[in-house]
N, C-alpha and C positions, 0 to 999 in steps of 0.2 A: 543145537547151537545154530544150524541153518535155518530152522523155524524161527528162532528168536530174532535172528538178524533180518528176516523177511518181515516179521511183524514191526520191527523197528523201522524199517523202509516205509512201510505202509503209514505208520504213524507220522513219520516225518513228512511224508507226502500230503496226508490230510491236514497236518498243520500248516504246511506251505499253502494249500489251497484256501484254508480258512484265513490265513494273513493276507493273501492276495485279494481275497473277496472284501475283507475289511478295508483294505486300502483302496480298492476300486470303488467302495461305497463312500470313503472319506473323501474321493475326488469327484463326487458326483456334482452336477450342474446346480446352480441356484436359480430356481424356477417359480413363476407365479403362473397358474392357469385360471381363466375365467370364462363363463358361458353367458352371452347376452344375446336374447332372442334365440336364433337358430344357429349362431356362430359361437365356436369355441376357439380361444385364442391363448396361445402359451408364449411366454417370453423368458429366456434363459440366459444367464450370464454363464459362460462355459470355461473360459480362462482369462487370466490377466498375467501380462508378461512384462515385467520392469524392464528398462533399457539395459542391455547387456546381461539380463538374467534368463531363467528358464520360465515356461508357462507355469502358472500356479492355479490351482482350483479355487474359487471363491467360497467352497462350502466349508472349508475349515476354520473360519473366523476372519479376523481382521488380516487383510492383505497389505504388505508393505509395497509400495510403488515409488518409482523414482524416474526422472529423465522423461524421455518419450516412451510411455507405456502402452503396450499393444493389448487392446481389449476385444474379445471376441463374444459375439452372442448369437443367439437362435431365435427366430420368431416362426411358429407354425400356427396354421389356421385349419380348422376343420368345420365345414367342408373347404377344400383348397379354393373352389370358384366362389365368387362373391355371390351370396343369394340376392335376389331382386328386393329392391327397398331396404337393404341394409348398407352400413357405412364400416369401413375400415380405415384407420389413419393412426396418428400419433400426436403427441403434445405440441409438435411444431406447426400446428395449424395447417395440416395437409390431410386430405383424403387420397387414398390410393387403393386401386382394387386389390393389389398384393400386399398392401400394408406398408408401413414405414416404421422407423424406431427413432425415438428422442431420448437424449441423454441428458441428466442433471447432475450437478455437484452440489451437495448440501441444499438441494431444491432449487438452484438457480440453473436456467437454461444454460446448455453448453454446446450441444450440436444435434443436429437431426440428420439421419440417414434416410434419404427419400428412396434409395434403391439398395437392394442387398448386395453384398460383395460377389456373391455366386447366385446362381438360380436356385439353389437349395434352401435359401432363407437364412443364409449365414451372414452376419454383418460384422466386419472387422474395421477397426479405427485406431488411430494413434492419438493417445491422450498426452497433452504437454503439461506434465505435472509442476515444471519449475514455475509456472505463473503463479502458484500459491504459496503461502507460507507453510513450513512443515507442521505437521500434526494430523490429527483424525478428521476424516471427511467421510461423507456417504455418496457413493456413486450409484445413481439409479438409471434404470432403462424402462421406458414406458411405450406401451402401444395404447391405442383407443379403439373399442369395439361398440359401434352404435352409440357413439358419444360417452361411453364409460370408460374410465382409465384402467388399465392393468399394469402395475409397476412392481419391478423387482428390485430391492436395495442391497447394496454390497458394502459392508464397512472397510475402509481403506486407511492406511496410514501414509502420509506424503513425508519422504525422507530424501531431500536433496542437499548436496553440498552447499549449493548457492541458491536457496529458495527465493521466491518472488523476483526471479531475474530473467524471465523469457523475453529474448529479443526477437525482432523481426528477422527472417532470413534474407531480406532483401538489402544488399550492401550499398544502396544507393547515396547513403548520407543526407537524404532529405531532398536530394537534387534530381531535376529531370535529366535523363541520360542525354549525352551529346549527339547531335545529328547535324549534318551539313545544311548551313542555312539557305543556300543558294540552290537553284533548280540544277538537277542533274541531266546530262545529255541523254542518258538512257533511261531517264525517269526515276522517281522515287517511289518504291512499293510499299503501300500501306494496307493493312488488313484491320478491318473493323468487325467486332463481334460482342455480344452481350448475352446475358442470361444463361450462362453456361454451367459454371462449376457447381455440380450438384452430386457428384459421385457416380454419374451414369456412363453407360458405355457410349452414349451418343455424344457426350462432352469429349470423351477421348477421341472419337472419330474425327470431329470437327478440329480439334487441336492437332491431331497427326496430319490432317490435310494443311492446315496452316503452316506447320513445321516443314512439310515438304515443299512449299513455296519459299520458305527462308526469306520472309519480307524485310525490308529496312525498318518498319515500325508496325507495332501491334496497339490498335485503339482498343482497350477494353472498357465496354460500353456500361458497366455496372451489373450489380447483383450476384453476390456469392451466398449461395443457399446454405440453410434456410433463413438464418439471420444475420449474417456476416460476422460471426464469432471468431475469435482467434483461432480455436481449434477447427472451424469450418474453413477459414482461409488455408490453414496448415494441411488439412485433409483432402480438400476439394480443389483450391486453386493452385496451390503450390505444386502439387504432382504434374498438372497439365501445363500451366503457364509460368510457373515460378522461375524457371531458367531463362525466360525471355524478359526478365525485369530490365535489362540493358537497352531494350528497345520498345518499352512498353509505356504509352501514356495512358493512365486510368482515368475514369470518372466514376463517382460514387453512385450506386443504385438506391432503391427505396428498401431493399431487404436488409442492408447494412444499418438501417435505423429502427428495425422492427423490435429488437431487444434493447439496444442502447440508444437512447434519444438523441445522443450527439454523435452516433455512428463512429464511436471511440475506435473499435478494432480495426476498421479500414484505414483510418490514420495511422494507427500503430503498425500495420503491415507495410504501409508504403512510407512510413517515416515522415509524414506530411503534417504541418499545422491544419487546424481545421478551417481556417479562412484563407487571406491571402498569403503568398509566399513571404517568408521571413529571411531568406538567404538567396543570394544571387543565384539566378538559374534554378530556384527551388520550386518544388511542386506544392500543392495546397488544395484546399476546398475548391478553389479556381486559380487557373494558372494559364500561361500562354507560352508559345514558342515559335520560332520561325524555322521551317525544315522544308527541304525540297523546294525552295521558292514559294512556300505557301506560309500564310500565318494560321496557326492552328490554336484553337481557344477550348480548354476544358472548363466546363461550368457545372454547378451543382443545382439541379431542378428540384432538390428536396426542400431548399431553405428559400428565404426571402430574395426576391430576384428584381425588385423595383427600382427604378431611378427616382421616381417621384410618387410617394414620398422616398427619401433617400434610405437605401439599405447598403450594407458594406459590399455585398457582391455587385449590386446595380452600380455603385459609385466606382468600384474597381474596373468594371466593363467599361464605363465611360471613359475613364483615364487609359485604359489599354487601347481602345480604338483610336482615341486621340494620338497617343504616342505611336502607334503603328501608322497612322496616316502621315504623322510628320517625319517617320523615319524611311519609309518605303515609297519609291517613286513608282506610283501605280501604272504608269505608262509602260513599265518593264516587268513589274510583280504585282499583279492585281488580284492575287487569288487568296481567298480566306475560306477557312472551314471550321465550324464550331461543333463541339459534341457535348452531349449531356444525356442524361438517362431516359427522362420521359419525353415522348413524342408530343407535339401540339396537335398533330393530325394523325389519325389512325382509323382503320375500319373495325378495330377492336376497341371495346369501351374503356381501356385503359388510358385513353389519350388524356393530356392534361393541359386544358386551355390557359393556365395561368403562366405557361411558358410564353405566351405572347409577350410578356414584360422583356424577355431576352430577344425575341424577334424584333420588337419595336426598337432596339438598339442595333441589331445586326443587319436588319434590312435597310434602313437609310445608309448606314456605312458601306454597304455594298457586298455583303457577305454571299458566298457562292453555294455553299453545301452545309446543311445541318445534319449531323449523324446522331441517332437515337437508337434505342432498344425498348425495354419494358414490356411492349406487346410481343408475345411469343410467336412472331411471324416475320416473314421479310416483306417489306413494302418500299416501293419508290413512288413518291408523289410528283405530280407535274410541277413545274417552276411556279411558285406562288408569290404574291404580293404580301405586304404585311397584314393586309385586311384579310388574307386567304383567298384572293381572286386569281384564277388562274392567268398567266401571262407567258410571254416568250422566255426562252432560257437565257437571254441576254439581259432580262430585266426582273428575274424573280430568283428565289431561293428553292433549291431542290433538297426536299427532306427524305432521308432514308430512316427505316426502322429495321434494325437487325437484332432481332431478339430470339435468334435460332441457335444459340450456343450450345444447347445440349439438354436443358430441361424440357418438361412435357410441352408440347405445342398446344396454341390455342384450337379448340375444337370446332369452332364456327365463326363467322364473321357476323357482327352486329350490325354493320351498315354496309352500304354498297356505293360509296362516294364516287362521283364522277371524276373527281380531281386526283384519283388514285390511278397511277399509270401502270403499276404492276404490282401483283401481291400473290403470296402463297403461303401456306399453312400446313404443308404435309411433309415437309423435308427439312432436316437440319442443315446448317451451312453457314457460310461467312462471306463477306463482301471484300473483294480485292480490288484495291485501286492503284493506278499508277499516276503520279502527280508530275505534271510538266509546268513549264514557266507560265503557260496561258491556258491551261485546260487540265482535265482529268478524265482518264479513261476508267471505267469500273465494269466489274464483272461479278455477279453472284453465283457462287458454286455450291451445290448440294454436296455433302459428305457421303461417303460409302458407309452406311450404318447397318447393313444387312446383306444377305446373300441376294436379294431381290433388286438391288438398286446398285448404282455406281455414282462415282465422282462426276458430277455434270453440271455444265454452266447454263443457267436457264434465264439470265438476264445480263444485258451488257448495253454499254453506249458510251457517249463523250458529253462532257459539259465543259463549254468554254467559260474562261473567266471574264467577268463583265465589269468589275469596279464598281462605281456608284451608279445606281440603276437610273436615277432621275436628277436632272440639273435644275430643279424647280425650287425657288426661292418664296413663291407666294403662299402664305398661310391659308388653311381652310377656313370656312366661316360657319359657325353655329347660327342657323336661321331660326330655330325654335328651341327655346329652353325646355329642359326636361319636364313633362307632365306627370304626376304621380297619381297612380289610381290602384284600386284593388287587384291583386293577381288572380287570374283565372284558375279554376281548378283543373287538376291533372297534369301540371307542369312539373318542372323539377324542383321547384320551391312551392309547394302547395299545402302547407300545414303550419301550425303555430308551433313556436318553442316556448320556453317559460319566459323568455326575454325578448323575442323577436317575432315579427310577423312579416310576410312576403308581400312586396308591392311591386307593380309594373311601372317602369319608366319608358316614356315615349319623348324622341327629339327629332329634330331635323338638322341637316348640315349640308353644305355644298363646297366644291373645290374647283379651281381654276382649270384642272385637267380631268381627272376621272373621280367622280364621287364614290364609284364602286371600289377605289382603293383605300378609302377611308377606314380607320380604326378609331376607337373611342376609349377614352379613359374614364373612369367612373369613380366618384368618391362620394362619401357621406360624412355628415357631421351632426350630431345630436347635442341638443342644450348648448350650442355655442362652443362645442369642443373642437378637438383637433380633425381635420379632414383626414379621412382614412380611405384608402384605395381598396377596390375589389378588381376582379379579373377583367382586362380589357376585352372589348368586344368588337366584331366587325359589323354588327347589325345597329340600326337606329332604334333599338328597343332592347330592354334587358330587364329581368326579374332580380331584384335585390332585397336583403333583409332591411328592415327598419325596425327601431326599438319600440316596443309597446309602452304606450303612455307618456311618451317623451316627444318633444317637438325635434323634428330632424329635416335637414335639407339634403338635397342631392345637387350635385354639379357634374357636368360632362365637358370634356375637351376633345376635339377632333385632331387627329394627327394624319397627314398625308402621306403618300409613298415615299417622300423625300425626307420625312422627319420634321416638316414644318408643322407647327401647332397653332390652333385657334386660341381665342380667349375662352376662359371657363364660362360655360352658360349654367345658371343656377336655378333650381326649382322654388316654388313657393315652400314655405314651412308646413309640415303635415304632421299630425299627431295621430298614430293610430290606437284608437280606444278599444279595449276589449271589455265587453259587457256581459257579465255572467248571466245564467238563465233565470236568476231570481231577482234582479235588479228592477228598479222603477222603469217603468214603460213597457216591460213584458208581461203579457197575459197569457196564463196557461191553464185554463179550467180543466181539471181532471187529468193533467199530465202528471205522471208520477215522478218521483226523485229517486235517483241512484247514485251511489257513491264509489269512487275509485280513485287511487293515486294517478292512475292513467289519464283521468279527465282533467281538462283545464280547470283549475280551481278546486278540483277534487269531487265535482258534483256535475250530473247532467239531468235534464228533464226528458222523459221519453214517453211514447205512448205507443200502444199496438192496436188501438181502435180506429177503424176506419172513420174518417170524417172530423176527427177531432183536430182542433186548430190551435196553434201557439203564434201569438202576433207580438211584434216589437215596433213602437213608434220612436222615430229619433229625427234628428236635425243633422244633414250632413250631404256630402257629394258622392260618398261610397258606401257600400255596405256589403259584409260577407257573412255567410252562415257557416259556423264551425261545428262539426258534428263527428259521429263516429261510423265507420264502414265496418262491415263483418258479415258472417255466414248468416246470422239471424236477422240482418237488417233488410228492410223493404224499400219501396218507393215513397216519395213525397211530392206533392204539388207545391209549387212556390208562386205566390201572388205578391205583386208589387202595387201598392195603392188600389188594391181591390181588383186588379186584372191578373189572370193567370199567365205567367210568363215562361214557366219551365216545369218540367218533371224530372226530378233528380233521383237516380239509383243509389242507395246506400249499401247495396249487396257487394261483398267483396269475399276472396277465399280465405282471407286472414284478418285478424283484428287490426284496424288502422285508427289511430287515436288522432285527435285536434286536427281534423282533416278540414281543408277549404272545400265546402260542397257547392257553394252557388256564391257569385257576386255580381253586383250591379253597380255601375258608375254613371254620374251624371256631369254635365258641363258646370253646372253652378250648383251651390248648396242650397238645399231646401228641406221642407217637412215631408217625410215619407213614413210609410208603414209596409213592413215586410211579414207575410203569413205563411207559415209551414202547416199544411194540411196532410195527415196520414191518408195514404191510398188503400192500406189493408191489403198488402201483398200476401197471397196464399202461401202459407207455410213459413214465411218470415216477415211479418208485418212490421216489426218494430222500428220506430224513428226516433232518433236523438237529436237533441238540440244541446250542445255544450256551451255555446256562448255566441255573440254576435260581435263583428269587428266592424267599427265604421270610422270614416275620417271626414 
């Protein structure tokens, strides 16, 4: 009897072990593994926990989710270190040495985790399922290895008592928080920062520093990563700055437009309309408020900013500045700050020159400070005029760039502009300001983001408010109308598109005070149509697009530092004619024909034989040779009217199509001939003629 009882216990223990093993197998992760080049990557969804429930393994079939569901995944790579020349990233358009993870719902982008929740490669996030109707969905997690996607899919069933009902956690009713309008005797403290919420430890370190200051106001300068979706606001912005809604003035960044072209989820989070405020003291795509004795203006640098031609934002800004000037006595409250995402000036290439449209209203009005982000650095620029010329602090705008809120910092500077007064790209931090009735004190502090550094103030100073910078009423004068010629090779616009060709404009103007302070508005009209604006410029020359084969005119208007404008000066009508390689007037003995959709018109003539010549005879005052650059292209000699004028290299590290390779301009129209002779470069002799462009 004792032996039988022992055997029974053994059998029961074995059965229990088998049951546990089967249960453990049923709770296995859902994983996908792929090897690309020398890297093997695995992405696994490990648990899904509905709100108020317990974690569920995704391996047992469809998982029921509800409310704020917690999702956990892991990402592993072998080798752990990134091999030279290889790439790791995710579908959210990012490349990171340690990888990142992008989530999709029914194939629609939902959220990107740029940083793991822990150093072990575990990614945890909260999925707000009540934004969807009830029913089946597919939740997907994706990584990329050397450009190839690795994706794991989990079927889920959304079951909420109130489906499609997700509301913003910000209880502001769409209004701007209340602030004291008048200057405060002890000052009014404002903190500005942008480019932060990305789920990083650096973001939290900067936010912790800001909260220790306990400021009166927070200016958030835009960008909630990776694409400003609802779940990204709720996972990345809400945990660090959500509790500050009652003292926050936001502005929208470019990342909020990356997935949704109208930036919808930014406006959902803040309960704001996409354009002007629609309620008293309401927020919007652009809005303003008086606080601490200053006039503060939030603008949207992602949409149209022009006043001429009219745009909703440009018209609103004109009206806002006029109303402010009428309501505030500048003798006692002369201070103004505008803030928007993109800087006009930056030593990082992310600068946005078209924000000059906003400057062209803010500078004549007398704005003191412009606050921006976008470039992942801290920069303070010298006081500048509307044209970008340095001036004294009483007559210029001081621009700040504070893109150091916690996402990866810019690795290098693209330029070294002498107008930049201070810059740094190695420490995350925020700008702390104290606003007074007639001035502002500023301090840039770096956050403690590791054991080897500390919270440190590295830039500080004072900016007096100056009101209107110039009491000038005399308009500038355009002394020479814009001349239109072919744009030279190698510039920003030095290629053809299917509809447009680049031209260079040159003009002259003068002003009764300082011609160096002038800026210029440039417009184009083709075939007698509407005049359309392009970006303002501070130079008396600009490269712009003209329409191929259509008669176009350009006009330029000068604007001085006080906002006075000249009359428009208009160019002659020009027609940029593109002549393909086989048209009348072009001779090409022994040059061969090649076809590709990358070529203009689908074809080119080419030769690899030294000494072979292609000629084009035409009547005009400008000509350009259009061709192809690449690794197999060589040199060619260019002759004009029988005389050699240039040797052109077509060699490049990658293919470049429809390139402007050579231009020549004359004062008056005449009969000319351009000849292209193959030099026969050793190893890569080929020379292409795609088309000629002449006016």
